[in-house]
N, C-alpha and C positions, 0 to 999 in steps of 0.2 A: 763414469757411468751416467747415463741420462736419468734425471730425477723422475720418479714416478709420482703421479698425483696421489695426494692423501685424501681419504674419505673418512671423516670421523663419524662414528656411530652416534646416535642420539645421546647415549649415556656419556660418551666422551665430551660432547658439547655441553651437557649438563654439568659435568665435573668442572669444566673450564669456567662456566658461568658462576658456579658456586664459589670457586676460588677468587674470581674477579670481584664478586660481591663482598666477600670477606676482606680482601685487600683494600678495596675502596672504603669500606666502613671502618676498618681497624687501623689502616696505615696510610690511607690517602691515595689520591689519583696517580701520583708519580710512581708509587710502589706498584699499583695495579698495572700501569703502563709498562713498568719493568718486567712484570710477570708476562705480559703479552709479548714483549720482545724476546724473552727467554724461551717462551713457547714456540714462537716463530722460528727461532734459531734451532731448537730441537727438531721441529717438523722439517726444516730444510735439511738438516743432517740425516734424519731418518729417510727422507725421500731420495737422497743421493746415495746413501750408504746403509741400506736396510739390514745388511748382514752383520753390522757392527754392534747392534743392540744385544744385550745380555739375554741368553736363553734360560737363565736360572729358573724362572717361574714355569717355563714350559715343562721342564723336567719335574718340578715339584707337583705340578697339577696334571701332568699327563696330557698337555695340550700342544701338540706338535706345531712348531712354527711360531709360537708366541714369543715375542721379544720385548724388552723394555729399554728405554733410553732416559737418563735423568736430565732434568732442566738444570741450567747453570744458575747458581745463586738462589734458587727457589727449591723447596723440598718436595718436588712433584716428579712423577715418572710418567712417561708416555708408553702405554702398552699397545702393541700393534702386531699385525701379521702381514707378511708380504704376500700379495696375490700376483698373478701373472701380469696384470696391467695396472695395478694400484696398490697402495698401502692402506690396509683396513685398520684404522685407529680405534681400538676397543675402549680404553678408558684413560683418564689422566688423574690418578689418585694422589693424595698426599702420601709421601714416602713413609710416614710414621704409622700408617695403618698396618694391620695384620694382613698383608697382601695375599698370601695363599688362601686364607679363609674368606677374604673379601671377594677375590676373583672367582673362587669356587662357586659363589652364589650367582655369577654371570655365565657359568659354563653352559647353561641352556640356551644362551643367546649366540652360540657359535655358529 
C-alpha cells in the first residue's frame, strides 16, 4: 500500500514537544533522539498500514475510525484517524494516562 501523508494536529505536535522536553531534561539528548526515532518509525508504520492500529478506544469513546499505535521502547501512543487522502494524527499521549477520560476532553476537536 502507498503511504499516506500524516498531518499532525496542533495538540499532537504539542504532545511531542512536551515529551521531547521531558526526555532532554530528565534523560539527555540521546534518549530524546531515540524518542524521535521511535516516533518516526510509528508514523511510517501508520502511514503505510493505517488499518493495523487498535480500534479499542474508538469503541470506548464512540469515535468511529479512531485508532492507536504504540511506539517501540517508549510508553507513548499515536492516536489517529485515516482520511481519504491523509492520516489525521490526533494526539501522542503517554500510555499511563487515563486515555478514555483524556481523549473524551478532545472530542469537541473532531
